[in-house]
C-alpha positions, 0 to 999 in steps of 0.5 A: 705767552707771558715772560715769567723768568730770565737768566743771564751770563757774562763771557769773555771769549777769545778771538780766533785770531788777534786784531790790530788797527790804527788805534786798537788791539784786541784778543777777545770780546765780551758777550752778555747772553740773556735767556727769557723764559715763558709760561708756555715753556719757550725760551728766547735767546738774546745777546750783546757784546763789547770789545773788552770794556763794559760787559759787566755794566750791561749785565747789571743793567739787565739783571737789576733793571731791564729784566723787570720791565718785561716780566709778566709781559707778552713778547708781541708787545715788543714796541711797548717793551722797547720804549719802556726799557729805553725811556726808563733808562734815558736819564742815565744816557740815551745810548751806549751802555743802555742800548747795548743792554736793551739789545740783548733783551730785545733780541730775546723778545723777537726770538720769542715772537718767532716761536709764538707765531711759528715763523723764522725771524727773516719772514717776520721782518718781510722775507725780502730775499732768500740769501744775503751776500757779504764781504770779507773783513779783517782787523789786520793793520798789524799783519805782515804783508804776506799774512795780509795777502793770505787773509785776502786769499781766504776771503776770495776762497769763501766767495766774497766779491768785496774785501775790507782792510784796515788803514791808518799807518803813520805814513800814508805811503805804507798804507798805499804799498799795502793797498796796491799789493792787495789790489794786485793780488785780488785783481780789478773785479774785486771791491776793496773797502778801507777802515781808518777807525776814527784815526784822522781829522777831516783835512788829514783824511782828505789829503790821504785819500787823494793819494790812496784813491788810485787803488779804486776803493769801494768805501772809506769807513769811519775816517774821523771821530763819530762825534764829528758830523761837521768834519764828515760833511766837509770830508764828503764834499771833497773825498773821492771815495764814498764815506761810510759811518754808523757802527759808533752811532746808537739811536735812530735820532743820531742816524737821522741827524747824520743823514739830514746833514748829508755826512755819509754815503753808506750807514753801518748800524750795529744791531747790538749797539743800537738797542736790538732788532726793534731800533735796527729796523727803524734805522734801516727804514730811515735809510731806505727813505733816503735811498742810502744803502745799509751795510751793517757792522758785525753780527753775521749770524743775526744779519742772515735774518735781518738782511734777508728780511729787509730790502736795503741791506746790501752786504753782511760783514764776514768779520774774520776771527769773531763770528759766533760760528768761528768762536765755537759758542753756538750749536749750529754754525752759519755757513758762508757759501759762495760769499753768501749766507742764508737764514735758518727756517726754525721759528725765531732766529734759531741761534742756540748757544752751546752752554758748555762751550760758553761756560769755559769763558764765564766771568765774574767780578774777581776775574774782571778785576784780575784780567783788566783789558786795555784795547787802545794803543794810542793813549 
């Protein structure tokens, strides 16, 4: 099997409900989808995403540089191809735009490997379990208390035993009121995690968590800027709640540094931000060697395979409003049953985009200029 051609597209897809956090507001996500075509008639599908800025940069990097690195190659040489793409791009930045773009190509390569070997992706990765539990996650700081509780009711109805909500209000008492209301609603047996979206300093986070700990919290996610390893290490020494980081880290080297500095209790890599499946597996294995659980960020449909293939994936994120299934852009949706998901048995990852549905959201340079997206609410 040799790769002989490719196609790519950029799409801005509306969320099924708007998001609001301590410093962000979103109404859509950008997706870049790549289709790699082979001399055997197979097509491998890969994709990556942005929260509103950068999709065109990902697509241009793929179209004009990365795709050429895999033309004429056998997808089974995925390690060589990943290294070639990353090292060739390293001088323009080892992470960020580069790893987002590499992810789309890498995921397509793994899809082709599965098709070539006639095996579903989760079996290629180890076949550790048949189903993966998840947690209900909302970007919900903007919601009224009634709307927040309604969202929690939906999570419980889906069978989730863990829920996550946003915190980071200017007044910590406002966060406490919302958390106590959620705790009273879900009861003592449901885990509650919180996410501050990099809002605070180390001292401010410690002060706030000393107040909020009474709710009984599973983890505190991204309390500080992801650049501040030292601050997270100091916070972890005095914070009564386990600290989770990782959705804003991009390479195995960054994760290794965080782990060696003892700056987190859980890691949350994002398969699209770290450069795809090849790098994600290495990060998960790194965490496993330090007995650190992995709770990945985003990507429910692909996590069905990664989480069932690898042993130390603890939960998938059932992110309200932004699964490919909810958005209606894939042909066969991934169903959450009793709070769990199962991978399909089709060769590869088995995720097929609905091309007519995607076409409604296609973007070009003129539309990007006309529809300039601003996501930050704090600058």
